KEPA-165456 format. One record per residue (C-alpha): residue number from 0; residue in one letter; x, y, z. Coordinates in Angstrom, 1 decimal. Layout:
<sites>
(NUM "A" (X Y Z))
...
</sites>
This chain:
<sites>
(0 "X" (0.0 0.0 0.0))
(1 "X" (2.9 2.4 0.7))
(2 "X" (3.8 2.2 -2.9))
(3 "X" (1.0 4.7 -3.6))
(4 "X" (2.6 7.3 -1.3))
(5 "X" (4.2 9.9 -3.5))
(6 "X" (6.2 11.5 -0.8))
(7 "X" (8.0 8.2 -0.1))
(8 "X" (8.8 7.9 -3.8))
(9 "X" (10.6 11.2 -3.7))
(10 "X" (12.4 10.3 -0.5))
(11 "X" (13.6 7.3 -2.4))
(12 "X" (15.2 9.7 -4.9))
(13 "X" (12.5 9.5 -7.6))
(14 "X" (11.2 12.4 -9.6))
(15 "X" (7.4 12.6 -9.4))
(16 "X" (5.4 14.9 -11.7))
(17 "X" (3.6 16.9 -10.4))
(18 "X" (5.6 16.9 -7.2))
(19 "X" (3.8 15.8 -4.0))
(20 "X" (2.8 18.7 -1.8))
(21 "X" (2.3 19.4 1.9))
(22 "X" (2.8 22.6 3.9))
(23 "X" (4.5 23.1 7.3))
(24 "X" (1.9 24.1 9.9))
(25 "X" (-0.8 23.0 7.4))
(26 "X" (-3.0 22.3 10.5))
(27 "X" (-3.2 25.6 12.2))
(28 "X" (-4.8 29.0 12.9))
(29 "X" (-5.4 30.0 9.3))
(30 "X" (-8.2 27.3 9.2))
(31 "X" (-11.6 28.1 10.9))
(32 "X" (-12.1 24.4 11.6))
(33 "X" (-8.8 24.4 13.5))
(34 "X" (-9.8 27.4 15.6))
(35 "X" (-13.1 25.7 16.5))
(36 "X" (-11.3 22.5 17.6))
(37 "X" (-8.7 24.5 19.5))
(38 "X" (-11.4 26.1 21.7))
(39 "X" (-12.6 22.6 22.7))
(40 "X" (-9.1 21.5 23.9))
(41 "X" (-8.2 24.0 26.6))
(42 "X" (-4.6 24.8 26.5))
(43 "X" (-2.3 24.3 23.5))
(44 "X" (-0.5 21.5 25.3))
(45 "X" (-3.8 19.9 26.1))
(46 "X" (-4.5 19.8 22.4))
(47 "X" (-1.1 18.2 21.7))
(48 "X" (-1.8 15.5 24.3))
(49 "X" (-5.4 14.7 23.3))
(50 "X" (-5.2 12.0 20.7))
(51 "X" (-8.8 12.5 19.5))
(52 "X" (-8.5 16.2 18.9))
(53 "X" (-4.8 16.2 17.8))
(54 "X" (-5.8 13.6 15.1))
(55 "X" (-8.7 15.7 14.1))
(56 "X" (-6.7 18.8 13.5))
(57 "X" (-4.1 16.8 11.6))
(58 "X" (-6.8 15.4 9.3))
(59 "X" (-8.5 18.8 8.7))
(60 "X" (-6.2 20.1 6.0))
(61 "X" (-6.1 16.6 4.3))
(62 "X" (-9.9 16.7 4.0))
(63 "X" (-9.9 20.3 2.7))
(64 "X" (-6.9 20.2 0.3))
(65 "X" (-6.0 16.5 -0.2))
(66 "X" (-2.3 17.1 0.6))
(67 "X" (0.0 14.2 -0.2))
(68 "X" (1.3 14.1 3.4))
(69 "X" (-0.1 14.7 6.8))
(70 "X" (2.2 15.8 9.6))
(71 "X" (1.5 14.9 13.2))
(72 "X" (0.0 17.8 15.1))
(73 "X" (2.2 18.3 18.1))
(74 "X" (5.0 20.7 19.1))
(75 "X" (8.8 20.4 19.4))
(76 "X" (8.6 21.4 23.0))
(77 "X" (6.9 18.2 24.2))
(78 "X" (10.4 16.9 24.8))
(79 "X" (11.3 19.5 27.4))
(80 "X" (7.8 19.2 28.8))
(81 "X" (8.4 15.5 29.3))
(82 "X" (11.6 16.4 31.1))
(83 "X" (9.6 18.4 33.6))
(84 "X" (10.8 21.9 32.5))
(85 "X" (7.3 23.4 33.3))
(86 "X" (6.5 24.2 29.6))
(87 "X" (3.6 26.6 29.1))
(88 "X" (2.2 28.6 26.2))
(89 "X" (1.1 32.2 27.0))
(90 "X" (-1.0 34.1 24.5))
(91 "X" (1.0 36.8 22.9))
(92 "X" (4.3 35.7 24.6))
(93 "X" (5.0 32.3 23.0))
(94 "X" (6.4 29.3 24.8))
(95 "X" (8.0 29.6 28.2))
(96 "X" (9.6 27.2 30.5))
(97 "X" (11.9 27.0 33.5))
(98 "X" (15.5 27.8 32.3))
(99 "X" (18.0 25.1 32.8))
(100 "X" (21.5 25.5 34.1))
(101 "X" (24.6 23.2 34.6))
(102 "X" (23.1 21.6 37.6))
(103 "X" (19.8 21.0 35.9))
(104 "X" (21.6 19.4 32.9))
(105 "X" (23.4 17.0 35.2))
(106 "X" (20.1 15.9 36.7))
(107 "X" (18.2 15.2 33.5))
(108 "X" (16.9 11.7 33.1))
(109 "X" (14.7 10.1 30.6))
(110 "X" (12.9 7.6 32.8))
(111 "X" (9.4 8.8 32.3))
(112 "X" (9.7 10.4 28.8))
(113 "X" (8.1 7.5 27.0))
(114 "X" (5.2 7.4 29.3))
(115 "X" (4.6 11.2 29.1))
(116 "X" (4.6 11.1 25.3))
(117 "X" (2.3 8.1 24.9))
(118 "X" (-0.7 10.3 24.0))
(119 "X" (1.3 11.6 21.1))
(120 "X" (2.2 8.1 20.0))
(121 "X" (-1.5 7.2 20.2))
(122 "X" (-2.3 10.1 17.9))
(123 "X" (0.1 8.6 15.3))
(124 "X" (-1.7 5.3 15.6))
(125 "X" (-5.1 6.9 15.0))
(126 "X" (-3.8 8.9 12.1))
(127 "X" (-2.4 5.9 10.3))
(128 "X" (-5.7 4.1 10.7))
(129 "X" (-7.8 7.1 9.6))
(130 "X" (-5.7 8.7 6.8))
(131 "X" (-6.3 7.8 3.2))
(132 "X" (-4.1 5.0 2.2))
(133 "X" (-2.2 7.1 -0.3))
(134 "X" (-1.4 9.8 2.2))
(135 "X" (2.1 9.8 3.7))
(136 "X" (2.2 10.2 7.5))
(137 "X" (5.0 12.3 8.8))
(138 "X" (6.2 12.4 12.4))
(139 "X" (8.6 15.0 13.7))
(140 "X" (10.6 16.4 16.5))
(141 "X" (12.8 19.4 17.1))
(142 "X" (16.6 19.3 16.6))
(143 "X" (18.7 19.3 19.7))
(144 "X" (20.2 22.7 19.1))
(145 "X" (16.7 24.4 18.6))
(146 "X" (15.2 22.6 21.6))
(147 "X" (18.3 23.5 23.7))
(148 "X" (17.9 27.2 22.9))
(149 "X" (14.5 27.3 24.5))
(150 "X" (15.6 25.2 27.5))
(151 "X" (18.6 27.5 28.2))
(152 "X" (16.7 30.8 27.8))
(153 "X" (13.4 29.6 29.1))
(154 "X" (11.7 31.3 26.1))
(155 "X" (12.3 32.3 22.5))
(156 "X" (14.8 35.1 21.7))
(157 "X" (15.6 36.9 18.4))
(158 "X" (19.2 35.5 18.1))
(159 "X" (19.4 32.8 20.7))
(160 "X" (22.2 34.7 22.5))
(161 "X" (21.6 33.0 25.8))
(162 "X" (22.2 29.5 24.4))
(163 "X" (25.2 30.7 22.3))
(164 "X" (26.7 32.3 25.4))
(165 "X" (26.0 29.3 27.6))
(166 "X" (27.7 27.0 25.0))
(167 "X" (30.8 29.2 25.0))
(168 "X" (31.0 29.4 28.8))
(169 "X" (30.0 25.8 29.6))
(170 "X" (31.0 23.7 26.6))
(171 "X" (31.0 20.4 28.4))
(172 "X" (27.6 20.9 30.0))
(173 "X" (26.1 22.1 26.7))
(174 "X" (27.6 19.1 24.9))
(175 "X" (26.0 16.8 27.4))
(176 "X" (22.6 18.6 26.9))
(177 "X" (22.8 18.2 23.1))
(178 "X" (23.8 14.5 23.4))
(179 "X" (21.0 13.9 25.8))
(180 "X" (18.4 15.6 23.6))
(181 "X" (19.7 13.7 20.6))
(182 "X" (19.2 10.4 22.3))
(183 "X" (15.8 11.1 23.7))
(184 "X" (14.6 12.6 20.5))
(185 "X" (15.8 9.6 18.5))
(186 "X" (13.9 7.3 20.8))
(187 "X" (10.8 9.5 20.2))
(188 "X" (11.2 9.3 16.4))
(189 "X" (11.5 5.5 16.5))
(190 "X" (8.3 5.3 18.6))
(191 "X" (6.5 7.4 16.0))
(192 "X" (7.8 5.2 13.2))
(193 "X" (6.7 2.1 15.1))
(194 "X" (3.2 3.6 15.6))
(195 "X" (2.8 4.2 11.8))
(196 "X" (4.7 7.2 10.7))
(197 "X" (6.1 6.7 7.2))
(198 "X" (8.9 9.2 7.6))
(199 "X" (10.0 11.9 10.1))
(200 "X" (11.2 15.4 9.9))
(201 "X" (13.7 17.1 12.2))
(202 "X" (13.2 20.8 12.6))
(203 "X" (16.2 22.9 13.4))
(204 "X" (14.4 26.2 13.3))
(205 "X" (17.3 28.2 14.8))
(206 "X" (20.2 26.8 12.8))
(207 "X" (20.6 30.1 11.0))
(208 "X" (22.1 31.9 14.0))
(209 "X" (25.1 29.7 14.1))
(210 "X" (28.6 30.4 12.7))
(211 "X" (30.4 27.7 10.6))
(212 "X" (32.2 26.0 13.5))
(213 "X" (29.2 26.1 15.8))
(214 "X" (26.9 24.8 13.0))
(215 "X" (29.2 21.7 12.7))
(216 "X" (29.2 21.2 16.5))
(217 "X" (25.6 22.2 17.4))
(218 "X" (23.5 21.5 14.3))
(219 "X" (25.2 18.8 12.3))
(220 "X" (26.7 16.5 15.0))
(221 "X" (23.6 16.1 17.1))
(222 "X" (21.4 15.5 14.1))
(223 "X" (23.8 13.0 12.7))
(224 "X" (23.8 11.2 16.1))
(225 "X" (20.0 11.1 15.9))
(226 "X" (19.7 9.8 12.3))
(227 "X" (22.4 7.2 12.9))
(228 "X" (20.5 6.0 16.0))
(229 "X" (17.1 5.9 14.2))
(230 "X" (18.5 4.1 11.1))
(231 "X" (20.5 1.7 13.1))
(232 "X" (17.2 0.5 14.7))
(233 "X" (14.9 1.1 11.8))
(234 "X" (17.1 0.8 8.6))
(235 "X" (14.3 1.6 6.2))
(236 "X" (13.4 4.9 8.1))
(237 "X" (13.3 8.0 6.0))
(238 "X" (14.4 11.3 7.5))
(239 "X" (13.9 14.9 6.3))
(240 "X" (16.2 17.4 8.0))
(241 "X" (15.3 21.1 8.0))
(242 "X" (18.0 23.6 9.1))
(243 "X" (16.2 26.9 8.7))
(244 "X" (18.5 29.9 7.8))
(245 "X" (21.6 27.8 7.3))
(246 "X" (22.3 29.1 3.8))
(247 "X" (25.6 28.1 2.3))
(248 "X" (26.2 25.8 5.2))
(249 "X" (23.6 23.5 3.7))
(250 "X" (26.2 22.5 1.0))
(251 "X" (27.3 19.4 2.9))
(252 "X" (24.4 19.1 5.4))
(253 "X" (22.8 16.1 3.8))
(254 "X" (26.0 14.1 3.6))
(255 "X" (27.2 15.1 7.0))
(256 "X" (23.9 14.2 8.8))
(257 "X" (22.8 11.2 6.7))
(258 "X" (19.4 12.8 6.0))
(259 "X" (17.4 11.4 3.1))
(260 "X" (16.1 14.8 2.1))
(261 "X" (16.8 18.4 3.2))
(262 "X" (14.2 21.1 3.7))
(263 "X" (15.0 24.5 2.3))
(264 "X" (13.8 27.9 3.6))
(265 "X" (12.7 30.7 1.2))
(266 "X" (16.0 32.5 1.5))
(267 "X" (17.9 29.7 -0.2))
(268 "X" (18.5 30.8 -3.8))
(269 "X" (16.8 28.5 -6.3))
(270 "X" (20.1 28.2 -8.2))
(271 "X" (21.8 26.8 -5.1))
(272 "X" (18.7 24.7 -4.3))
(273 "X" (19.1 23.1 -7.8))
(274 "X" (22.8 22.3 -6.9))
(275 "X" (21.7 20.7 -3.6))
(276 "X" (19.1 18.7 -5.5))
(277 "X" (21.8 17.0 -7.6))
(278 "X" (22.7 15.1 -4.4))
(279 "X" (19.2 14.0 -3.5))
(280 "X" (15.6 15.1 -2.7))
(281 "X" (14.9 18.6 -1.6))
(282 "X" (11.8 20.1 0.1))
(283 "X" (10.5 23.6 -0.1))
(284 "X" (10.8 26.5 -0.5))
(285 "X" (8.0 29.0 -1.3))
(286 "X" (8.0 32.2 0.9))
(287 "X" (4.9 31.9 3.2))
(288 "X" (4.2 35.6 2.7))
(289 "X" (3.3 34.7 -1.0))
(290 "X" (0.5 32.6 0.4))
(291 "X" (-0.7 35.6 2.4))
(292 "X" (-0.5 37.9 -0.7))
(293 "X" (-2.1 35.5 -3.1))
(294 "X" (-2.6 36.5 -6.8))
(295 "X" (0.4 37.0 -9.0))
(296 "X" (2.8 37.0 -6.1))
(297 "X" (1.7 33.5 -5.2))
(298 "X" (1.5 32.3 -8.8))
(299 "X" (4.9 33.6 -9.8))
(300 "X" (6.6 32.2 -6.7))
(301 "X" (5.1 28.7 -7.3))
(302 "X" (6.2 28.8 -11.0))
(303 "X" (9.8 29.8 -9.9))
(304 "X" (10.1 26.8 -7.5))
(305 "X" (8.6 24.4 -10.0))
(306 "X" (10.7 25.7 -12.9))
(307 "X" (14.0 25.4 -10.9))
(308 "X" (13.3 22.2 -9.0))
(309 "X" (10.4 20.3 -10.7))
(310 "X" (12.6 18.2 -12.9))
(311 "X" (14.2 16.5 -10.0))
(312 "X" (13.2 14.9 -6.7))
(313 "X" (11.1 17.6 -5.0))
(314 "X" (8.5 17.7 -2.3))
(315 "X" (6.7 21.0 -2.8))
(316 "X" (6.4 22.9 0.5))
(317 "X" (6.8 26.4 2.0))
(318 "X" (10.1 27.7 3.2))
(319 "X" (8.7 27.7 6.8))
(320 "X" (5.3 27.3 8.4))
(321 "X" (2.1 28.8 6.9))
(322 "X" (1.1 31.9 8.9))
(323 "X" (-2.3 32.6 10.6))
(324 "X" (-2.9 35.4 8.2))
(325 "X" (-3.0 33.1 5.1))
(326 "X" (-6.3 33.0 3.2))
(327 "X" (-7.5 29.3 3.0))
(328 "X" (-8.6 30.1 -0.6))
(329 "X" (-5.0 31.0 -1.5))
(330 "X" (-3.9 27.5 -0.3))
(331 "X" (-6.5 26.0 -2.7))
(332 "X" (-5.0 28.1 -5.5))
(333 "X" (-1.5 26.9 -4.5))
(334 "X" (-2.5 23.2 -4.5))
(335 "X" (-4.3 23.5 -7.9))
(336 "X" (-1.3 25.2 -9.5))
(337 "X" (1.2 22.7 -8.3))
(338 "X" (-1.1 19.8 -9.4))
(339 "X" (-1.2 21.3 -12.9))
(340 "X" (2.6 21.2 -13.3))
(341 "X" (4.0 19.0 -16.0))
</sites>
């Protein structure tokens, strides 16, 4: 049955015309049906841990648009939440948690992580049961560097200076934190795969703030550790790695991490994206603001991506998550235009 899943064909290195399509954050606040379900859930984390409602919001964009992949509705910060960092989401302020220090890092243990995340794994099981057979199911987690930035600062920051400073001042403790997160996250991805996920994506949303040396140590090395662990246990597993903002540092990212495909943000020049595609599948990279704008801005952006990358292994996607301001009708236009390609 998985032979009908076009995203998996691309992850195997095949060129599919028209390319399969899904959108990061495709289940979210731009959809009225999501907002209605969100009101039923209570807090955002309550929604993430409610298998019935989390499955429902994952399915909503599949019903509306017929995307080729569904991505599990959850959040990258369920890992620190499972580590008892008091994660909470405050309206207008984003995620917050108790900051961690050297002593806190030394006391981290993963004893109850699996149990804490069982509702998420149950959501994956429900999704594989309820999705159309041709729809690829994607699991995901945050990359160790990105998750660590929130754990160190206790909240998001514009340039992740607290984590960068901590890494310089306390390199051994920071290295232990990255290794710990890599191992816990790899276990989490394996659990998602065992529950029915066809492939998984690792989100390194803050990779773009790192210099070349730090990118190797904090972005590449932990993700390589994760992918090696996942593939050692599940050799057929497919992994997409998305290092947002990494730019020219993406040149060897696929080879260095062992990822099957790499996600590209909208700032990656299409000429460079085409060079990266010569080594394997790419995913991306339409500017999400074009979906908000609609009209010719949207149409021209789609054409540019398809013209540059559509003759090779491509998963059409945005260069980051769809924003709450996006018009659902513009997403319909996007899907229709991509499906007409070729």
